[in-house]
N, C-alpha and C positions, 0 to 999 in steps of 0.2 A: 664186282663191288668191293670197295675198300672198307676196312675197319678204322673207324675214326675214334680219336681220343679227346679232341678239343674242338669246340666251335668258337670262332673268333667274332668280335663285334663287327668286323668288316665283311662277314659272311663266309670268310675262308675257314676251312676246317683242317686240323692236323690229323694225320693218320696215327694209329697206335704206334707204329714203328718210329715215326717222326718225333712224336712226343717223348717216347722212351729214350731215344737218342739225345733229345734236348736235356732231359733230366739227368742222364748219365754224364753228359758234357758239363752240366752245372756242378754236379758232385765232384768231378775230377778237377774242374777249374778252381773250385773252392778249396779242396783238401789235398790236391797233388796226386802222387802215386804212392804205392805201398812203401817203397824204400826211400822216398824223398817228399815228405809233406811240405805243403806251402806254409807261409807264416801263419795263416789262419788255422791250418791243420795242427801246427805246433800249439797254438793257443787252445784249440779244441781239446787236444789230448791233456793239456795242463788243467783246463777248466773242469773237465769231467773226470780227471784222474784215472783213466783207463790205462792199462799197462802196455798193451800191444797195439801199436799203430797199424801194422800190416793187417792184423785181424780185423780192426775197425774198418780199414779201407776196403778189404775184400768183401766183408759183409755189407758194406754200404753200396758197393757196386752191384752186388746181387739183388739187394733191396730195390735199388733204382731200376734195374732191369725187369723186375717182377711186379712192381707195385701196382701197375694198371692192367695186368693180365686179365682181370675179371671184367674189363670193359668190352671184351670180345663176346658179348651176349646180345641177343635180339633186343631186349628191353632198353639197354643203354644206347644201342645203335639208333633205335627209334627216338630216344630222348635227345641225343646229340644232333639229330636231324630236325628236331622240333615237331615230330609227329606223334609222340607218345611219352611214356615215362617208364623208368626202370622199376622192376619188382624187387630188387635186392641191391643193397649198396655194393658198388663194383669192388671195393677193397675187401669186402667180406667174401665175395665170390673168388677174388684172387687167392685168399687164404684157403678157401675150400679146395680150389684147384691144386694149390701147392701141397695139400695134405692127401691127395689121391694117391693110390698105390703106383700108377704109372709115373707120376711126377716124382715121388719119393725115390723110386728106382732110378730115375734119370739123374736126380741130384746126388745119388750115392757115390758117384765117381769123385765128388769133391767133399770128401770126408773132413778136410781141413777147415771147412766153413761151418760156423755155428748156425745151422738151419732153423733152430728155434728162435734165435735172435732175429734172423731175417724174416721169418714168418710173422713174428709179432710186429716188427716195424712196418711190414706191408699191410697187415690187418689194421693198424692204428694210425696210418699216416694222415687220415682226415679227422682224427680225434672223435670218433663216434663208434667206438667198440667197447661196450659195457659188458661186464661179466654177466652171463646168462641171457644176453640179448644179441647174440651173433646170428646173422643171416635171417633176420626176421622179414616177413612178407610186408612190402611197403605199399602195395596197391591192389587193385582188382586183377585177378588172374591167378593161375595156379602152376604155370610152367615157365621155366627159363631155359633157353636153348643157347648153348655155347656155339659160336660160329666157326666150328673146326673145319668146315668144308671150304671156307673162303681162302683164297691163296694168300691173303694178308696174314692169316693166322699162322701159316707155316713160315712166312717171312719173319714174323715176329719171334716165333720160337727159334728160328735159325739165328736171329740176332742174339738171343739169350745164350744159345749153345755156343756160338763163336766167342762171345765176350767172356763166358765162364768156363770155356774149355770143357764142355760136357760131352757125353757120348754122341756119336753121329746120329743115331736113331732118335727121332723126335717122339715124345710121349703121346699116346692116343688116349686123351682124357675123355670121360664121359660127356656126351653131347647134350642130353636132355636131363634137366634137373626139375623135379616135381615137388610141389608143396603139399602132396598127398602121400599115400602109402606106396605108390609105384616106384620101382628103382629108376634112376637113382633118387631116392627120397632125400630132400634137403635136410629133414630133421635127423636122419641117420648120419649124414655127413657132418652136420652141425655137432652132433654128440661126439663123434670121433675127434673133431677139431677141438672142442672144449675139453675133452679128456686130455688131449696132448698139451693144451695150454695150462690146465690144472697142474700137471706133472711138472711142466716148465716153471710155473710159479713157485712150487715147493722148492725146486732146485735153486731158484734165484734168492730165496730167503737165506740160503746157506753160503752163497758165493758172491761176495761183494764185487769182485772184479767183473763177473759176468753181468751183474746189474748195471755196472757203470758202462760196460760195452753196449748194452741194450739202450741205455739212455742216450749215449753218444750217437749210435746208428739211427735210432728213431728220430731224434731231433735233426740230424744231418739230412735224412731223407725228406722230412717236412720242408726244410729250408731249400734243398735242391729242387724239389717238386714246385715250390713257389717260384723259384727263379726260372726253371724250365717252362713254366706256364706263362710268366709275365713277359719275358724278353721277346718272344714272337708277337705278343700283343702290342708292343711299342716299337718293334722293328730294330731292336738292338742285337748285336752279336753277343752271345752268352759269354764266350771267352773274354772278349774285350771288356765287357761291362764288369765282370768279376775282377779282372786285373786292375781296371781303373778304380774299382771300389776298394780293393784291399791292398794293392801293391804299388800304385803309382807314387805314393810318398811313404816314407818309412814311419817308424813309431814316433810318437811325440817325445820331445826332449824337454828338459827343464826350462830352457830359454823360450821355447814355443809358448808355454803356458804364461810365463812372465810377460812376454810381448803381446800375446793375443788377449789376455784377460786381466791379469793383475795390474800391470801398469796403466792401461786405460781406465780401470775402475779407480785407481788412486788419483789419477788426473781429474776424474769427475768429482771425487771427494775434495780435492784441493780447490777446484773451481767454486764449489759450494761452501768453502771454508769449514769443512768437516774433517780435515786431515792436519794434525799438528805435527810437523816434522822437526820441532825444536826440542823434543824430549830426549835427545841423545841417541835414539835408536832409529832415526829417520822416519819417525811417525808410527813405527810398529810397537806393539806390546811385547814384553819378553816372552809371554806364553805363545804368541803367534810365531815367534822365531823358533821356540823350542819345538813347535809342531813339525818342523823340518825333520826332526830326528825320530818321530813316531814310526813304529814298524808298519808292515803291510796290513796288519789287523789291529785296529785301535779304536778305543771309545774316548771321545773328547767331551768332557763336561766343563762348561764355562758359563758364567752368568749371562742373562739376557743383555744385549747391547754391548757385550765385551769385544765383539769382532770375531766370532767363531767362523763365519763364512770365509773371510779373508784368510784365517788360519788354515781352513780346509783347502783353499786353493794353493797355499804354500805346500801343504802335504801332497796335493795332487802333483805339483811340479816336481817334487822329489821322486815320486813313484812312477812317473811317466817313463823314466829310464829303464823300467823293468821289461820293456819290449812291447807294451800295449800301444795301440794306435788311437784309442778313444777314451773320452771322459764321460762318465754317466753320473750326474748329480740328481739324486732322487729326493722328492719332497712328498709329504703325505696328502696334500690337496692340490687342486688345480690352481687355486689363488696363490699358494706359496710357490708352486713351480713357475708361475707366470712372473712373480716378483724376482725369483732367482734368475730367470732368463733376462728380465729387464735390466737388473743391476749388474750381472756378471757375464753370462754366456753371450749375450747380444753384442759384446765388444769384439768377439772373435770374427774372423772373416765369414761372410754370409753363406759360403759354400760349406763351412764347417759347423755352424751353430744351428741348433734346432730346439724348438719348444715342442714337447710331446705330451699331450693329454687329450681328454675327450673333446675339449672345445678350443684347442690350441689355434686352429686355423682362424677362428673368429677373434681370439684374444690378440693375435698378431696385427689385426687390421688397425691401423692408426696408433699403434703402441707408442710411437716416438713423435707423435704430433702434439708435443707439449709446448704451449705458448711460452712457457718460462725458459725453455731451452730450444730456441728456434734454430740454432746451428748444430744440433745434435746430428753427427754424421750417420748414425744408425738409421735415421729416417729415410736414407737413400738406398738401404739394403733390402733385398728380397729374400726373406727366410722361408718362403714356401717350398713345397716339394711337389713332385708329379703325382697327382691323385690316381693315375692309372696303375701305379705300382703298389698301392696300398702300403703295407708295412715295409715292403722292400724299398720304398722311396727314401727311407731314413738310412739305408746302408751307406750312402755316400757321405753322411755327416759324421763329424768327429767329436763334437762337444754337445751333450744333451742336458737340458733341464727338463725333467719329466716327473710324473707322478709315480709312486712306488709300484703300483699295479701294472703300469705299462711294461715294466721289465720283469718284476718278480711274479707276475701273474702266470708265468709258465709253470709255476709250481702247482697250479690247479688247471693246467692244460688250456689256458687262454691261447687262442690261435695266433693273435697278433704278437703277444709276448714270445710265443714259440718261434715265430719268424724273426724276432729280434735277438735270438740267442747268439748268432754270430757277432753281434755288436757287443753283447754283455761279456762274451768269452774274451773279447779283445780290448777290455776296458779296465780302467781304475775307477772305483765306485765310492761315492760319498752318499750316506743315507742320513738325512737331516730329520730333526724333531722326532727322534725315536720314542720320546716319552708319550707321544700321541698315538702310538700303535695300539690297536685293540689286541686281545689275547691271540686271535687268529693271525694277525699280521706279525706280531712279535714272534710267535711260534714259527712262522714261515721264515722270518729273518734268521732266526737261530739255525733252522734246518738248512737254509741256503749257506750260511757260514760254515756249517759242519760238513757239507757235502761237495761244495764247489770251490774252486781255487782261483780267485782274483783278489787284488788289493782292495780292502774295504775299510773306510773310516765311517764310524757311526758318531753322531754328535747330537747334543741337546744341552739345555741348561740344567735340567734336573732329571733324575731317574730313580725310582724306588731301589732301595738296597737289594731286594730280591732279584731284580732284573740286572743290576750291575753284576751281581755275583754270577748269574747265569751266563752273561756274556764273557766274564773273566774266566770262570772255572770250567764251563761246559764247551766253549768254542775258542778259548785261548786268546781273547782280545786283551791287549794292554790297555789299562784304564789310565787316562791322563786327566787328573783333577787338580793338579798343582795350581797355585796362585802366586806366581812370582811377580815381584816388582809391582807395576801399576795395576795388575789384575787383582792383587790383594787389597789394594786401595779401593778399587771399583767394588769388589765383592763385600768388603767390610764396611762400606760407607752407609751411614744412616740414610735410609731411602724411603721407608714407609711408616705410617702410623695406622695400625689396624684396629677397627672397631666392629663389634657385632651390633646390629641395629634391628629394629622391627620394620617390617615391610611398609607399614603405614606411615613411617616417618621419613621414608627415603625421598619421595618426590619434593618435599619442601627443602631438604638438604641440597638436592640437585639444583633446584631453581635459585636458591641462595648463592651457591657456588658460581653458577653461570652469571648471575648479576654482579658478582665480584670480579668478573673478567676471566674466569677459569674455564679450562677445557675439561669436559666431564665425559668419561666413557662408562656406560651402563651396560653390563653384560648379563643377559638372561639365557636360560637353557632351552627355551622353546620359541619357535618363530611366532606363534600366536601371541605370546606375551609381549614380544618386541613390538608387534603391530598395535596391540592394545595400548601399550605405554605411549607409543608415538602419537596415536590419535588423541589420547587423553591430555598430552602435554603440548601439542601444537596449538598455536594461537591463530593459525591462518590455514586451516585444512580445506582450502578452496580447491575444487577439482581443476580449475584452470591454472593454478600455480605449479611451477616446476620445482619449487623448493619450499620447505616449511621452516618455521622459526619457533623456538621456545620462548623467546622474548624479542622485542623489536631489535632488528639487526643482529640477532644472535641465532645462528643456524641450528636446525635440528635435522639429524640424519637417522635413518632407519636402514640398517644394513644386515642382511642375512642371506640365506642360500636360495630363497624362493622368488627370485626375480628372473624375468627374461634376460638372457645373456647381455643384450645391448644395454639394459638398465643396470644390471649387476656391475658391469664394467665401469659404468659411469659412477655408480655409488661407491665402488671400491676406491677409484681414484680420488674422488671427492673427500672421502673420509680420511684416507691416508694423508693427503695434502693438508687437510684442516688440522691434523694432529702432528704435524712436523714444524720444526723451526719455532718462531715466535708468532704463532697464528692467533687469530681472533678467538674470543670465547665462543664455545659451541658445545652442543650436546650430541653424542652419537649413541644410539641404542642399538646394540648388536647382539648377535648370538655367538657361538663358538668360532665363527669365521675369523674373529679378530685375534685368536690365541697364538697363532704361529707365524713366525717370519715376517711379521708386519712391523715396520719401523714407525710406531705411533707413541706419542708421549703425552699422557694425560696428567692433569693436576689432581683430579679426583677420579678414583675408580670405584664404581658401585658394581657389586656382583652378587648373583644368587650363589648359594652353597653349591659346590661342585666337587668332583674328586680332587685330591690334593695337588696332583701334578697340573691339572687344569687351572686351579687357583693360582699357582705359582706362575704359570704362563700368562695369565690375565694380569697379574701384578707386574709382569715384565713390560706392560704397555703403560705403566705409570712411573713418573719421575725417572725416565729411562736413560737419560744421558749418562755417559761414563763418569762425568763429574756432576753428581746430582745437585738439584737446587738446594739452597740453604734450608728452606722449610720442607719438611717431609711430605711426600705425596700421601694424601688421605685415601685409605681403602675401607669402604663400608661393605660389610658382608651380612646378608640376611637370608633367612630360610624361607623359600617360597611355599605357598600352600600345597603345591604339587611338585614333588621332587623329580618326576619324570623329565627327561629320558633316563635318568640314572637310577640304579637299583641300590639296595642296602649294601651289597657286597662292594660296589664301586665307590661308595661313600664311606667305607670303613676307615676309621681313624681321623676323619675330617674334623669332628668336634674337638678332639684332643689337640690336633694340629692348630686349629684356630684359637683355642684357649691359650696355648703356649705363646702365640703371636700377640694376642690382646694383652697379655700380662706384661709385655715389654712396652716401654715408652716410645721406642723406635725400633725398627726392624731393618736388618740388612739382608742381602742375598745369601750371606753365610748363615744367618739365622734361619732362612727358609730351607736351606740344605740340611741343616742340623735337625730341624723339626720333621722334615720329610724322612730322614733316616730313622728317626725315633718313632714316628707314628704312621709312616707309609706302609704299604703292603709288604708283609714279611714272608709270604709264601709264593713260590713260583706258580705261574698259570698252568693249567692243564694243557699239554701239547695238543695241537690240532694236526690231523693227518694232512700231508701234502701228497696229493694223488700222484704227482710226477715221481715221487720217491717210493710209494707204497703199492701202486696199482699193478705192478709186475707186467705181465704181457698185455694187459688191457690199457686203454686210454680213451677218456671221453671228456670233452669240454663241457662245462657247465654242471658237472657233478657236485661241485662245491664252490662257493665264492671265496675270493682271496680275503676279503674283509668280513668281519663278523658284524653285519649290519642288519637291522630289521628294515626291510624295504617298504617304508610307508609312503614314499613318493615314486612317481614314474615320470619320465620326460614327456612333456606335452606342448601343444601350441594352442593359443587362444582361438576360439571359434571366429573371432573377428579377423584373425590373420590366416585363416585356413586356406582361402583361395590363393593368396599370395605364396604360401608355403608349397601348396600343390604345384603351382606354376614353377617354382624354383626346383622342386623335386623332378618335375618333368624334364626340365632343362639341365638336370644334374648340376645345378648351381648351389653354392653354400646357403644354408638357411639357419645356421646355428644361432644367430642373433635373436630368432623368434622363440627358441626353446626355453621352457620354464618347468622346473620341477613342480608337480601338482600332487595332492593327496590322491592315492590310488582310487578311492571311492568316487572322486569327482572326475576322473579321466575316462573317456570313452575310446576304446581301442578297436582296431580293425576298420579304420576309416579309409575308404577308397582313396587312392592317390597319395597316401602317406606310407612311410616305412612301417613295418610291423611293430617296431618297438615304440612308435610315437603315438600318443593319445591326443585327443582334443579335449579342451576344458572350457568352461563358461567364462567369457570375458568380464561378466559383471562381478566376478570374484577378484578382479585384478585392478591395482592402481600402481602407477609408475613409481610412487614414493613408498607405498606400503608393500608392494609385491603381491603374490597370490595369497588370498585369505581363505580360511576354512569356510567362512560364511559369505553370503552375498553382500556386496557393498551397496548401500542405499545412498542416494544423493537427493538433495532438496535445493533446487535453485543453484546448483553448482557446488553445494557444500555437503560434506560427508555427514551423515546422521546415524 
């Protein structure tokens, strides 16, 4: 009988020896050898800042050889054959076996290896090793038997002995492990292991270089295990795939970025008459040119609509010469990442460019089927990836537009982000809209900057002084907030007239503005209020209509997060187009989804009271052009009856901020910055632990979320779509277009035929124009009542 480690979808199984050799081959192909690292190996050492590459390499080899030792037990062999289930996580048993006296005696001949680092990496390579929860019983049964009598067991140990140059005699580890009091009792072995890990944890707190070595080895093992598992599944040579992924083309150079991204984007702007190259600088602003000289760690502050994104791409071009092969452009939301991909990244060759977020596959469908731009060459590109490779599918790509948590989620042990660490270590990084980061995200950003080494540019229009100081003083970022030349004119231009109004008077002001031919953006803080306003203002809320109007021939849009993806994409595109150029009068009622990276230009902005930075971002969607209209954009601010989802702390200083603006006859973006500096938050946020940095020898995914969010909604599908989604799931076909966020109380989970994370929700709460509502939608003869 053979000892198996993997079962393939084609019915083929890999033995423990075969899989171990695959993982070792992946590790060596990725990182090189002890005295000659690959380019990725060099990036890895720079990223994690560990001092001794040979120590990293040798520990990584040992971890790769030992990581699946625990699969040599009867329960796992039953599970891999489809006849039963394991009683103990195999990686926990691997660590228990490594901690036995025979094994420790065997390893003693390699005193040059840090066996505690290796043990921790083995224990945690599936990210399910919590403190106090090691080697727990997973199912019915009381005994685990290690298959020491099988000839494959000795073949496996001989592989370990040969590669690590250990003693000839193979260790005779205990065969029977019991979950009761009989020897060898699991609870006794567990206690010995946890005592060792506790001592190791205490030593890690005192030794930064050892912590960094552990981080690098653990992350490398996870990546190598992912590659070693995936390549046999797709029939690829591990060595060839790694070489193709990392070494076939060298690092990006400045000209690569200019030709792939910057010049095509400028050509698009010229074609739409949004690029003025008669200004003596070839169409560039002086501040954009000066961004070429920003260092590898910088914070760029520039007003909305000033051209920060193009400035960032110039910075990227300058820093690609530092030896990195990839560009990672990070956004706070899926919508902003999609916009960044559409406007910039998608101009790159299709084999280089990728959009990476939770619904990216769906958002890519038909992205460039724009009737206004029928000759867009990007419509012929295929930006998709091989779904069989999961996160590894993105390793071949070089330019990413992604949400922040897709990469920085490794700080809380997200498995996908952990697998993307080889990309991050080999990148130049831009983090956009940092004003929108909640306390947890901002804390993670700071800790990333403090502990890992890649070029990073952060940027936003405004940031509270306390956060600016944290980035400057605690992590050494150079702050660029100069306003040379044209930028001073943009920032100082009279742009807004701000009024505080009563909520009762808003609707009449909105209708009057639309009747005068203006475009009105009305931003509320809760989805339910957006839906209520849309229903109250629509003149044609007929169920059969695919669009509503606030007045004859004047469109009304309702846009927020609670739409099916197929409807949300349609609403997003419609709203953005309606508020660009010299469009027709319209009213858009939205939530916070409009605040970031959306090129919208309203004549009248109406907004509920919100945190100061959110108000400034909302104002950035009004009178937005670099040369503002002669008449100021009107901004009406009112206090809603219910301030949720914001609390008193997040609204601190807002009243004084608004009073300062209202006192002025006109307001510029410089005025907004000045008022933010005076009335915005003055104290830094309380730091949030990043488990990657603080968990020591333990590691468990899901112990903490990357974002500080109250999870009021869950992903769901409407009951009317259930059978269609079940059919798609069965065929492993995409079903993202049907997914809608629904209130947790209205979702039913555990539905057969659906993934565990997906709930069903009642379709009589949904309307294609309103989205998913808290209450049942009633109709009378086709009309909403």
